[in-house]
ROSE-4610 file (N, C-alpha, C; in Angstrom, 1 decimal, always signed):
// ROSE-4610
residu = [M/M/M/A/A/A/L/L/L/E/E/E/K/K/K/K/K/K/D/D/D/G/G/G/A/A/A/N/N/N/L/L/L/R/R/R/K/K/K/R/R/R/Y/Y/Y/P/P/P/I/I/I/Y/Y/Y/V/V/V/E/E/E/V/V/V/G/G/G/M/M/M/I/I/I/V/V/V/A/A/A/L/L/L/L/L/L/L/L/L/L/L/L/I/I/I/G/G/G/A/A/A/F/F/F/R/R/R/F/F/F/N/N/N/M/M/M/G/G/G/S/S/S/A/A/A/P/P/P/K/K/K/K/K/K/T/T/T/F/F/F/T/T/T/V/V/V/Q/Q/Q/E/E/E/Q/Q/Q/S/S/S/T/T/T/V/V/V/D/D/D/I/I/I/K/K/K/E/E/E/V/V/V/K/K/K/Q/Q/Q/T/T/T/T/T/T/Q/Q/Q/Q/Q/Q/K/K/K/Q/Q/Q/P/P/P/P/P/P/P/P/P/P/P/P/P/P/P/R/R/R/P/P/P/P/P/P/V/V/V/P/P/P/I/I/I/E/E/E/K/K/K/P/P/P/D/D/D/D/D/D/E/E/E/V/V/V/L/L/L/E/E/E/D/D/D/E/E/E/N/N/N/L/L/L/D/D/D/F/F/F/D/D/D/R/R/R/T/T/T/L/L/L/D/D/D/L/L/L/S/S/S/E/E/E/S/S/S/L/L/L/Q/Q/Q/K/K/K/T/T/T/T/T/T/D/D/D/N/N/N/E/E/E/A/A/A/P/P/P/P/P/P/P/P/P/E/E/E/P/P/P/E/E/E/G/G/G/D/D/D/Q/Q/Q/E/E/E/K/K/K/E/E/E/V/V/V/V/V/V/D/D/D/F/F/F/A/A/A/V/V/V/I/I/I/E/E/E/D/D/D/K/K/K/P/P/P/E/E/E/M/M/M/K/K/K/G/G/G/G/G/G/Q/Q/Q/E/E/E/A/A/A/L/L/L/Y/Y/Y/E/E/E/A/A/A/L/L/L/D/D/D/Y/Y/Y/P/P/P/S/S/S/F/F/F/A/A/A/K/K/K/N/N/N/A/A/A/N/N/N/I/I/I/E/E/E/G/G/G/T/T/T/V/V/V/F/F/F/L/L/L/Q/Q/Q/F/F/F/T/T/T/V/V/V/T/T/T/T/T/T/K/K/K/G/G/G/N/N/N/V/V/V/K/K/K/D/D/D/V/V/V/K/K/K/A/A/A/L/L/L/R/R/R/S/S/S/P/P/P/H/H/H/E/E/E/A/A/A/L/L/L/T/T/T/K/K/K/A/A/A/A/A/A/I/I/I/E/E/E/A/A/A/M/M/M/K/K/K/K/K/K/M/M/M/K/K/K/F/F/F/S/S/S/P/P/P/G/G/G/K/K/K/Q/Q/Q/R/R/R/K/K/K/E/E/E/P/P/P/V/V/V/E/E/E/V/V/V/R/R/R/M/M/M/S/S/S/Q/Q/Q/P/P/P/I/I/I/R/R/R/F/F/F/K/K/K/L/L/L/N/N/N]
num = [1/1/1/2/2/2/3/3/3/4/4/4/5/5/5/6/6/6/7/7/7/8/8/8/9/9/9/10/10/10/11/11/11/12/12/12/13/13/13/14/14/14/15/15/15/16/16/16/17/17/17/18/18/18/19/19/19/20/20/20/21/21/21/22/22/22/23/23/23/24/24/24/25/25/25/26/26/26/27/27/27/28/28/28/29/29/29/30/30/30/31/31/31/32/32/32/33/33/33/34/34/34/35/35/35/36/36/36/37/37/37/38/38/38/39/39/39/40/40/40/41/41/41/42/42/42/43/43/43/44/44/44/45/45/45/46/46/46/47/47/47/48/48/48/49/49/49/50/50/50/51/51/51/52/52/52/53/53/53/54/54/54/55/55/55/56/56/56/57/57/57/58/58/58/59/59/59/60/60/60/61/61/61/62/62/62/63/63/63/64/64/64/65/65/65/66/66/66/67/67/67/68/68/68/69/69/69/70/70/70/71/71/71/72/72/72/73/73/73/74/74/74/75/75/75/76/76/76/77/77/77/78/78/78/79/79/79/80/80/80/81/81/81/82/82/82/83/83/83/84/84/84/85/85/85/86/86/86/87/87/87/88/88/88/89/89/89/90/90/90/91/91/91/92/92/92/93/93/93/94/94/94/95/95/95/96/96/96/97/97/97/98/98/98/99/99/99/100/100/100/101/101/101/102/102/102/103/103/103/104/104/104/105/105/105/106/106/106/107/107/107/108/108/108/109/109/109/110/110/110/111/111/111/112/112/112/113/113/113/114/114/114/115/115/115/116/116/116/117/117/117/118/118/118/119/119/119/120/120/120/121/121/121/122/122/122/123/123/123/124/124/124/125/125/125/126/126/126/127/127/127/128/128/128/129/129/129/130/130/130/131/131/131/132/132/132/133/133/133/134/134/134/135/135/135/136/136/136/137/137/137/138/138/138/139/139/139/140/140/140/141/141/141/142/142/142/143/143/143/144/144/144/145/145/145/146/146/146/147/147/147/148/148/148/149/149/149/150/150/150/151/151/151/152/152/152/153/153/153/154/154/154/155/155/155/156/156/156/157/157/157/158/158/158/159/159/159/160/160/160/161/161/161/162/162/162/163/163/163/164/164/164/165/165/165/166/166/166/167/167/167/168/168/168/169/169/169/170/170/170/171/171/171/172/172/172/173/173/173/174/174/174/175/175/175/176/176/176/177/177/177/178/178/178/179/179/179/180/180/180/181/181/181/182/182/182/183/183/183/184/184/184/185/185/185/186/186/186/187/187/187/188/188/188/189/189/189/190/190/190/191/191/191/192/192/192/193/193/193/194/194/194/195/195/195/196/196/196/197/197/197/198/198/198/199/199/199/200/200/200/201/201/201/202/202/202/203/203/203/204/204/204/205/205/205/206/206/206/207/207/207/208/208/208/209/209/209/210/210/210/211/211/211/212/212/212/213/213/213/214/214/214/215/215/215/216/216/216/217/217/217/218/218/218/219/219/219/220/220/220/221/221/221/222/222/222/223/223/223]
x = [-68.3/-67.2/-67.4/-68.7/-69.2/-69.2/-69.8/-70.3/-68.8/-67.9/-66.9/-65.8/-66.0/-65.3/-66.3/-68.3/-68.4/-68.2/-68.1/-67.7/-66.2/-65.5/-63.7/-64.1/-64.9/-65.1/-65.9/-66.4/-67.4/-66.4/-65.2/-64.2/-63.6/-63.2/-62.1/-62.5/-64.2/-64.4/-64.5/-65.4/-65.1/-64.0/-63.0/-61.7/-61.0/-61.5/-61.4/-62.1/-63.0/-64.1/-63.6/-63.5/-62.9/-61.1/-60.4/-59.3/-59.6/-60.4/-60.8/-61.1/-62.6/-63.4/-61.9/-61.1/-60.0/-59.4/-58.9/-57.8/-59.0/-59.8/-61.0/-61.2/-61.1/-61.1/-60.2/-59.1/-57.9/-58.0/-58.0/-57.6/-58.9/-59.8/-60.5/-60.0/-59.4/-58.7/-57.7/-56.9/-55.7/-55.9/-57.1/-57.2/-57.9/-58.9/-59.0/-58.2/-57.2/-55.9/-55.6/-55.4/-54.7/-55.1/-56.5/-57.6/-57.3/-57.3/-57.3/-56.3/-55.1/-54.1/-54.0/-54.2/-54.5/-55.8/-56.5/-57.5/-56.8/-56.0/-55.3/-54.3/-53.8/-52.5/-52.6/-51.7/-51.6/-51.1/-52.2/-52.0/-51.0/-50.5/-49.0/-49.3/-49.3/-50.1/-48.8/-48.8/-47.7/-47.2/-46.9/-46.9/-46.5/-47.1/-46.1/-46.1/-44.8/-44.0/-44.8/-45.2/-45.2/-43.9/-43.7/-42.0/-42.4/-42.0/-41.8/-40.7/-41.3/-40.5/-39.9/-38.3/-38.0/-37.6/-37.7/-37.3/-35.7/-35.0/-33.6/-33.6/-33.6/-33.2/-32.0/-31.2/-30.5/-29.5/-28.5/-28.2/-26.5/-26.9/-26.2/-24.9/-23.6/-22.6/-22.6/-22.0/-21.5/-20.2/-19.7/-18.4/-18.3/-17.5/-17.3/-16.4/-16.1/-15.7/-14.2/-13.1/-12.6/-12.3/-12.7/-12.3/-10.9/-10.9/-9.1/-8.7/-7.2/-7.0/-6.7/-7.5/-7.0/-5.6/-5.7/-3.9/-3.5/-2.6/-1.3/-1.6/-1.4/-1.2/+0.0/-0.1/+1.0/+2.2/+3.1/+4.2/+4.2/+4.0/+4.1/+5.3/+5.7/+7.2/+7.5/+8.6/+9.6/+9.8/+9.9/+10.4/+11.7/+12.9/+14.5/+14.9/+14.9/+15.3/+16.0/+16.3/+17.2/+18.7/+17.6/+19.0/+19.8/+21.3/+22.3/+23.0/+22.8/+23.6/+25.2/+25.6/+26.4/+27.4/+28.4/+28.7/+29.7/+29.0/+29.6/+30.0/+29.0/+29.0/+28.5/+28.0/+26.8/+27.8/+27.0/+27.1/+26.8/+27.7/+27.6/+27.6/+26.6/+26.6/+26.5/+27.7/+27.4/+27.9/+27.4/+27.4/+26.7/+26.0/+24.5/+25.4/+24.2/+24.7/+24.5/+25.1/+24.4/+23.7/+22.0/+21.8/+21.9/+21.9/+21.7/+23.2/+24.3/+25.8/+25.6/+25.4/+25.7/+27.0/+27.0/+28.0/+28.9/+30.5/+31.2/+30.7/+30.6/+30.0/+31.4/+32.1/+32.7/+31.9/+33.0/+32.0/+31.8/+32.5/+32.8/+31.1/+30.7/+29.5/+28.4/+28.2/+26.6/+26.5/+24.9/+24.6/+24.4/+25.0/+25.1/+23.5/+23.8/+23.3/+21.8/+21.1/+20.6/+21.0/+21.3/+22.0/+20.9/+21.3/+20.3/+20.0/+18.5/+18.0/+18.7/+18.9/+19.4/+18.1/+17.9/+17.1/+16.5/+17.5/+17.5/+18.0/+16.9/+17.2/+18.8/+19.4/+20.4/+20.4/+21.4/+21.1/+22.1/+21.2/+21.8/+22.0/+23.4/+23.9/+23.8/+23.5/+24.0/+25.3/+24.8/+27.1/+27.1/+26.5/+26.6/+27.8/+27.6/+27.5/+28.7/+29.1/+29.4/+31.1/+32.3/+33.4/+34.0/+34.0/+34.8/+33.4/+33.5/+32.2/+33.2/+31.8/+31.8/+32.3/+33.0/+33.6/+33.3/+32.4/+32.3/+33.2/+33.6/+35.2/+34.7/+36.1/+35.6/+35.0/+34.7/+34.5/+33.3/+32.9/+32.0/+31.9/+33.4/+33.5/+32.5/+32.7/+32.0/+30.7/+30.5/+28.9/+27.9/+29.3/+28.7/+28.6/+29.8/+29.1/+28.2/+28.0/+26.8/+24.9/+25.4/+24.2/+23.3/+22.2/+21.6/+21.2/+21.1/+20.2/+19.2/+17.8/+16.7/+15.9/+16.2/+16.0/+14.9/+13.6/+12.7/+12.6/+13.7/+13.7/+15.0/+15.5/+16.8/+16.0/+15.2/+13.8/+12.6/+12.9/+11.6/+12.3/+13.7/+14.5/+14.4/+14.6/+14.2/+15.6/+15.9/+16.9/+17.1/+17.2/+17.5/+18.0/+18.1/+19.2/+18.4/+18.0/+17.7/+18.6/+17.3/+18.3/+18.0/+19.5/+18.7/+19.1/+18.5/+18.6/+18.9/+19.9/+20.3/+20.8/+21.4/+21.9/+23.1/+23.7/+25.4/+25.5/+25.3/+25.3/+26.8/+26.9/+28.3/+28.7/+28.7/+28.8/+29.6/+28.7/+29.2/+28.0/+27.0/+26.3/+24.9/+24.4/+23.6/+22.1/+21.6/+20.3/+19.1/+17.4/+16.7/+16.6/+17.6/+17.1/+15.9/+15.1/+14.5/+14.7/+14.2/+13.8/+14.3/+14.3/+13.7/+12.7/+13.8/+13.4/+13.8/+13.0/+13.5/+12.4/+13.2/+12.5/+11.1/+11.3/+11.1/+10.9/+9.8/+10.3/+11.2/+11.1/+12.0/+13.9/+13.9/+15.5/+15.7/+14.8/+14.5/+14.6/+14.6/+14.6/+15.8/+16.5/+17.6/+19.1/+18.3/+19.1/+19.6/+18.1/+18.0/+19.0/+18.4/+19.0/+20.4/+21.3/+22.4/+23.4/+22.5/+23.0/+22.6/+22.5/+21.8/+23.0/+23.8/+25.6/+26.3/+26.7/+27.5/+27.5/+29.3/+29.8/+30.9/+30.6/+31.1/+32.3/+33.2/+34.3/+32.7/+32.1/+31.8/+31.9/+30.9/+31.2/+31.3/+32.1/+32.5/+32.5/+31.8/+31.9/+32.2/+33.4/+34.0/+34.7/+35.6/+35.6/+35.2/+33.6/+33.0/+32.2/+32.0/+30.8/+29.9/+29.0/+27.9/+26.7/+25.6/+24.6/+24.8/+25.2/+25.1/+24.2/+23.1/+22.7/+23.1/+22.5/+23.5/+23.0/+23.1/+22.4/+23.2/+22.9/+23.7/+22.9/+23.2/+22.5/+23.0/+22.6/+22.7/+21.8/+23.1/+22.7/+22.5/+21.4/+20.9/+21.3/+22.0/+22.4/+22.6/+21.8/+22.2/+22.8/+23.9/+24.3/+23.7]
y = [-51.0/-49.4/-48.1/-47.8/-46.8/-46.0/-47.3/-46.7/-46.5/-47.2/-47.2/-45.7/-44.9/-44.0/-42.8/-42.6/-41.9/-41.4/-42.9/-42.9/-41.7/-42.2/-41.8/-40.1/-40.2/-38.7/-38.1/-38.5/-37.9/-37.7/-38.8/-38.7/-37.3/-36.9/-36.1/-34.9/-34.7/-33.3/-33.0/-33.8/-33.7/-33.7/-34.2/-34.1/-33.0/-32.1/-30.5/-29.9/-30.6/-30.1/-31.3/-32.9/-33.1/-32.5/-31.7/-31.3/-30.3/-29.5/-28.0/-28.6/-30.1/-30.4/-30.9/-31.6/-32.0/-30.8/-29.9/-29.0/-28.2/-28.4/-27.4/-28.1/-29.7/-30.1/-29.9/-30.2/-30.0/-28.7/-28.3/-26.1/-25.9/-27.0/-27.1/-27.9/-29.0/-29.7/-28.9/-28.5/-27.2/-26.3/-25.6/-24.7/-25.1/-26.5/-26.7/-27.3/-27.9/-28.5/-27.3/-26.1/-25.2/-24.5/-24.4/-23.5/-24.4/-25.7/-27.2/-26.6/-26.0/-26.5/-25.1/-23.8/-22.7/-22.6/-22.8/-23.4/-24.3/-25.3/-26.4/-25.8/-25.0/-24.5/-23.9/-24.1/-24.0/-22.2/-21.5/-19.8/-19.5/-19.1/-18.6/-17.5/-18.1/-17.0/-16.0/-15.1/-13.9/-13.5/-13.4/-13.2/-12.4/-11.0/-9.6/-9.1/-10.0/-9.8/-8.3/-7.8/-6.2/-5.9/-4.5/-4.8/-3.9/-3.9/-3.0/-2.1/-1.3/+0.8/+0.5/+0.9/+0.9/+2.5/+3.0/+3.7/+4.3/+4.9/+5.6/+6.7/+6.5/+7.9/+8.5/+9.3/+10.0/+10.2/+9.6/+8.8/+10.5/+11.2/+12.7/+12.2/+11.9/+11.7/+12.6/+11.8/+12.8/+12.5/+13.3/+13.7/+13.4/+12.4/+12.7/+13.4/+14.1/+15.0/+14.1/+14.8/+13.5/+15.1/+14.3/+14.8/+15.2/+16.1/+16.0/+15.6/+15.0/+13.8/+14.4/+14.1/+14.6/+15.3/+16.3/+16.3/+15.6/+15.9/+14.7/+14.9/+13.9/+14.3/+15.3/+15.8/+16.7/+15.6/+15.5/+14.7/+14.7/+14.0/+14.1/+14.2/+15.1/+15.7/+13.9/+14.2/+13.0/+13.7/+14.0/+14.8/+14.2/+14.5/+14.0/+14.6/+13.1/+13.1/+14.2/+14.8/+15.5/+14.6/+13.5/+13.1/+11.9/+12.2/+11.4/+10.6/+8.9/+7.8/+8.4/+7.9/+7.8/+6.7/+6.7/+5.6/+4.2/+3.2/+2.2/+1.8/+2.9/+2.6/+1.4/+0.6/-0.1/-0.9/-1.0/-2.0/-3.4/-4.1/-5.6/-5.8/-6.1/-6.7/-7.9/-8.9/-10.5/-11.2/-10.5/-11.2/-11.3/-12.0/-11.8/-11.1/-10.5/-9.3/-10.2/-9.9/-10.6/-9.2/-9.1/-8.3/-8.1/-9.7/-9.8/-8.7/-8.6/-8.2/-6.1/-5.5/-4.4/-4.1/-3.2/-2.6/-1.1/-1.7/-0.2/+1.3/+2.4/+2.9/+4.3/+4.8/+5.3/+6.7/+7.9/+9.3/+9.8/+9.5/+10.1/+10.1/+8.5/+8.2/+8.1/+9.4/+9.5/+10.9/+10.9/+11.4/+12.7/+13.7/+15.1/+15.5/+17.1/+17.9/+18.5/+18.7/+19.2/+21.0/+22.0/+23.2/+23.8/+25.1/+25.9/+26.4/+27.3/+27.4/+28.9/+29.5/+30.5/+31.3/+32.3/+33.4/+33.0/+32.4/+33.2/+31.6/+30.8/+29.6/+29.5/+27.9/+28.5/+27.2/+27.6/+27.7/+25.4/+24.8/+23.6/+23.5/+23.1/+22.7/+21.2/+21.1/+19.2/+18.5/+17.6/+16.8/+16.5/+16.6/+16.6/+17.7/+19.0/+20.5/+20.9/+20.0/+21.2/+20.7/+21.8/+21.6/+20.8/+21.2/+20.3/+19.7/+18.3/+17.3/+16.7/+16.7/+16.3/+15.2/+14.3/+13.1/+12.6/+11.6/+10.6/+9.8/+10.7/+10.8/+8.9/+8.4/+6.9/+6.3/+6.9/+5.8/+4.9/+3.9/+3.0/+2.3/+2.0/+1.0/+1.6/+3.0/+3.6/+3.0/+3.5/+3.4/+2.0/+1.2/+0.0/-0.5/-0.2/-0.5/+0.2/+1.4/+1.8/+1.4/+0.4/+0.0/-1.6/-1.6/-3.0/-3.8/-4.2/-5.4/-5.8/-5.3/-5.6/-6.7/-7.4/-9.0/-9.0/-8.6/-9.2/-9.4/-8.1/-8.9/-9.6/-10.4/-11.6/-12.6/-12.9/-14.0/-14.0/-13.1/-13.1/-13.1/-13.6/-13.6/-12.2/-10.7/-9.8/-9.3/-8.9/-8.5/-6.7/-6.4/-5.3/-4.4/-3.0/-2.3/-0.7/-0.1/+0.7/+2.2/+2.8/+4.6/+5.6/+6.3/+7.4/+8.8/+9.5/+11.4/+11.5/+12.5/+13.9/+14.2/+15.7/+17.5/+16.7/+17.6/+17.7/+19.1/+19.6/+20.9/+21.1/+23.2/+23.7/+22.9/+22.5/+22.2/+20.7/+19.2/+18.5/+17.5/+18.1/+17.6/+16.9/+15.7/+15.1/+15.1/+16.2/+15.8/+15.8/+15.8/+15.9/+14.6/+13.4/+11.7/+11.8/+10.4/+10.2/+9.3/+7.9/+7.2/+7.1/+7.4/+7.1/+5.7/+4.9/+2.9/+3.0/+1.8/+0.4/-0.8/-2.2/-3.5/-4.1/-2.9/-2.8/-1.7/-1.6/-0.3/-0.1/-1.8/-1.6/-1.8/-2.2/-2.2/+0.0/+0.1/+2.2/+2.8/+2.5/+2.8/+2.6/+1.1/+0.7/+1.7/+1.9/+2.7/+4.5/+4.7/+6.2/+6.6/+5.5/+6.1/+5.7/+4.5/+4.7/+5.7/+6.1/+7.6/+9.0/+9.1/+10.2/+10.3/+8.9/+9.1/+9.4/+9.6/+9.5/+11.3/+11.6/+12.8/+13.4/+14.4/+14.7/+15.6/+16.0/+16.1/+17.7/+19.1/+20.3/+20.1/+20.2/+20.8/+22.1/+22.6/+23.8/+24.6/+25.9/+25.9/+27.3/+27.3/+29.0/+29.1/+27.8/+27.5/+28.2/+28.3/+29.2/+26.7/+27.0/+26.0/+26.1/+25.2/+25.7/+24.5/+24.2/+22.3/+21.6/+20.6/+19.9/+18.2/+18.3/+16.9/+16.0/+15.1/+13.9/+12.8/+11.3/+9.8/+8.9/+8.2/+6.9/+5.5/+4.8/+3.3/+2.2/+1.6/+0.7/-0.4/-1.3/-2.7/-3.9/-4.6/-5.2/-7.1/-7.5/-9.1/-10.1/-11.0/-12.2/-13.6/-14.1/-14.8/-16.3]
z = [-117.5/-118.1/-117.5/-118.2/-118.4/-117.2/-115.8/-114.8/-113.7/-113.7/-113.2/-114.2/-115.1/-115.7/-114.7/-114.3/-114.3/-112.4/-111.6/-110.8/-110.0/-111.1/-110.8/-111.1/-112.3/-112.2/-111.3/-110.5/-109.5/-108.2/-108.0/-106.9/-107.1/-108.4/-108.7/-108.8/-108.4/-108.3/-107.1/-106.4/-104.7/-104.2/-104.8/-103.8/-103.5/-104.5/-103.4/-102.4/-102.5/-101.0/-99.8/-100.3/-98.9/-98.6/-100.1/-98.3/-98.1/-98.5/-97.3/-96.5/-96.4/-94.9/-94.1/-94.8/-93.9/-93.4/-93.7/-93.3/-92.5/-92.7/-91.8/-90.4/-90.1/-89.4/-89.1/-89.2/-88.4/-87.9/-88.3/-87.4/-86.2/-86.6/-85.0/-84.4/-84.8/-83.9/-83.2/-83.9/-83.4/-82.8/-82.9/-81.9/-81.0/-80.6/-79.5/-79.0/-79.0/-78.0/-77.9/-78.2/-78.3/-76.8/-77.0/-75.8/-74.6/-75.0/-73.9/-72.8/-73.6/-73.0/-72.0/-72.7/-71.9/-71.1/-70.8/-69.3/-68.5/-69.0/-68.2/-67.2/-67.6/-67.3/-65.7/-65.3/-63.9/-63.1/-62.2/-62.1/-60.7/-61.6/-60.0/-59.6/-58.3/-57.2/-56.6/-56.6/-56.0/-54.3/-53.9/-52.2/-51.8/-52.3/-51.1/-49.8/-49.1/-48.0/-47.6/-46.4/-45.9/-44.7/-45.5/-45.1/-44.2/-43.0/-41.6/-41.7/-41.5/-41.6/-39.8/-39.8/-38.9/-38.9/-36.9/-37.5/-36.6/-36.8/-36.6/-35.9/-34.6/-33.6/-33.7/-34.1/-34.1/-32.1/-32.3/-30.7/-30.8/-29.8/-29.0/-28.5/-28.8/-28.3/-27.1/-26.3/-24.4/-24.2/-23.9/-23.4/-21.9/-21.6/-20.1/-19.8/-19.0/-18.1/-17.3/-17.7/-16.4/-15.3/-14.2/-12.9/-12.7/-11.7/-11.5/-10.8/-10.2/-9.8/-7.8/-7.2/-5.3/-5.6/-4.8/-4.3/-3.2/-4.0/-2.9/-1.7/-0.9/+0.7/+1.3/+2.3/+2.6/+3.3/+2.8/+4.0/+5.3/+6.1/+7.3/+8.0/+8.9/+9.1/+10.3/+10.3/+10.6/+12.1/+13.4/+14.4/+14.9/+14.6/+14.6/+16.4/+16.5/+18.3/+18.8/+19.6/+20.0/+20.7/+21.0/+21.9/+21.5/+21.4/+21.2/+21.5/+21.5/+22.0/+22.1/+23.5/+22.6/+22.4/+21.7/+20.9/+21.1/+21.2/+21.8/+23.5/+24.1/+25.1/+25.8/+25.7/+26.4/+27.2/+28.2/+29.9/+29.6/+29.7/+29.7/+30.6/+31.9/+33.4/+33.2/+32.4/+32.5/+33.8/+34.8/+36.3/+37.1/+37.4/+38.2/+39.6/+40.2/+41.4/+42.4/+43.9/+44.7/+45.7/+45.7/+46.6/+47.7/+48.6/+49.7/+51.0/+49.8/+49.7/+49.4/+50.1/+49.8/+49.3/+47.8/+47.5/+48.3/+48.2/+48.6/+48.2/+48.3/+47.5/+48.6/+47.4/+47.5/+47.9/+48.2/+48.8/+47.4/+45.9/+44.6/+44.6/+44.6/+44.0/+45.0/+46.0/+46.6/+46.0/+45.6/+45.1/+45.4/+44.7/+45.4/+45.6/+46.0/+47.0/+45.5/+45.7/+44.3/+44.2/+43.1/+42.7/+43.4/+43.7/+43.8/+42.1/+42.3/+41.3/+40.9/+39.9/+39.6/+38.7/+38.9/+38.8/+37.1/+36.2/+34.9/+34.8/+33.9/+32.9/+32.6/+33.1/+31.8/+30.7/+29.5/+28.2/+28.1/+27.6/+27.8/+25.8/+26.4/+24.9/+25.0/+23.3/+23.0/+23.2/+23.5/+23.2/+22.1/+20.8/+19.6/+19.2/+19.9/+19.4/+20.6/+21.7/+22.9/+22.4/+22.2/+22.1/+23.3/+24.4/+25.2/+26.2/+26.2/+25.6/+27.7/+27.9/+29.6/+29.2/+30.7/+31.1/+32.2/+32.3/+34.0/+34.4/+35.8/+36.2/+37.0/+36.6/+37.4/+35.8/+34.7/+33.9/+33.6/+33.0/+33.1/+34.5/+34.3/+35.6/+37.0/+37.2/+37.9/+38.4/+37.2/+36.8/+37.4/+36.6/+36.7/+38.3/+39.0/+40.5/+41.5/+40.5/+41.6/+41.2/+39.7/+39.7/+40.2/+40.3/+40.8/+40.4/+39.9/+39.3/+39.7/+39.7/+40.5/+40.7/+41.9/+42.2/+41.5/+41.1/+40.6/+38.8/+38.3/+36.4/+37.0/+37.8/+37.7/+37.7/+38.9/+39.4/+37.6/+37.0/+35.9/+34.5/+34.8/+33.4/+32.1/+33.2/+31.9/+32.1/+30.5/+30.6/+29.7/+28.8/+27.8/+28.2/+27.5/+27.7/+28.0/+28.5/+29.1/+28.3/+28.1/+27.0/+27.9/+28.8/+29.7/+28.9/+29.3/+28.5/+29.8/+30.2/+31.1/+30.9/+31.6/+32.3/+32.8/+32.6/+33.5/+34.0/+34.9/+35.3/+35.2/+35.4/+34.8/+36.1/+37.4/+38.6/+38.5/+36.8/+36.6/+37.7/+38.0/+38.5/+37.9/+37.6/+37.1/+37.2/+36.7/+36.6/+36.0/+35.7/+34.9/+34.3/+34.8/+34.3/+33.7/+32.9/+32.4/+31.1/+30.8/+30.1/+28.6/+27.8/+26.2/+26.1/+26.3/+25.7/+27.1/+27.5/+28.1/+28.2/+28.7/+28.5/+29.5/+30.7/+32.0/+33.2/+33.6/+34.7/+35.3/+36.5/+37.3/+36.5/+35.4/+35.1/+34.8/+34.6/+34.3/+35.7/+36.7/+37.7/+38.0/+38.2/+39.1/+37.7/+36.3/+35.9/+36.1/+36.0/+37.1/+37.7/+39.6/+40.3/+40.3/+39.6/+39.6/+38.6/+37.5/+36.8/+37.8/+38.3/+39.5/+40.1/+40.4/+41.7/+40.6/+39.0/+38.6/+38.5/+38.8/+38.5/+37.6/+36.5/+35.5/+35.8/+34.7/+34.7/+34.1/+34.2/+33.4/+31.8/+31.1/+29.8/+29.4/+28.4/+28.6/+26.9/+26.5/+25.6/+25.5/+24.5/+24.6/+25.9/+26.3/+27.8/+29.3/+29.0/+29.6/+30.3/+31.5/+31.6/+31.3/+30.5/+30.2/+30.6/+30.8/+31.0/+29.6/+29.6/+28.3/+28.3/+27.4/+27.5/+26.9/+27.2/+27.1/+27.0/+26.8/+26.5/+26.8/+27.6/+28.0/+27.6/+27.1/+27.1/+28.1/+28.9/+29.9/+29.9/+29.6/+29.1/+30.6/+30.8/+31.8/+31.1/+31.7/+31.1/+31.5/+32.0/+32.9/+32.1/+33.1/+33.1/+32.6]
């Protein structure tokens, strides 16, 4: 019994030492574990990218100058014809002329002799403004009788209208005959020859005979 009491007393005396040693060991273990975690933690790497520098240049604004439009072209003058065609006096030759038979010509339809030219050129008045207009003697029938349809034109089936311009003198004769428009030269020649044979009553201006410029369409037509 004395021995058991002695061991119990020794144990009570050493208990505080054991507690201190245990606390020291626990503290050392805690410190060691903390350092171990700090040493094994992964290192973080930070990468810094280099930024490139952009140079911004000032752009000068340019204004485009508007060029003035080109000047308009001057209008082309249209020359008005001096000739006036008689209204609705086209001659229709619907029947075929037999050139083998000579047509009877009257003395009035014979070509007049040329008039003597004076020292001064006579004034020519247009048909549109003349007071007393010239009239063809015998009318359109006389012109038809004086006209020959060219055989070449008949054989070639050439038709059309010849527009003539001529001057009626103070004596009523015809001069300066020319074709303004014609479908064929053969028809032009026949129309001019027939017109030269015509006689007119002279035109008058202020009751005085004057020369008058006239126009006449002659139509050639085959059956």
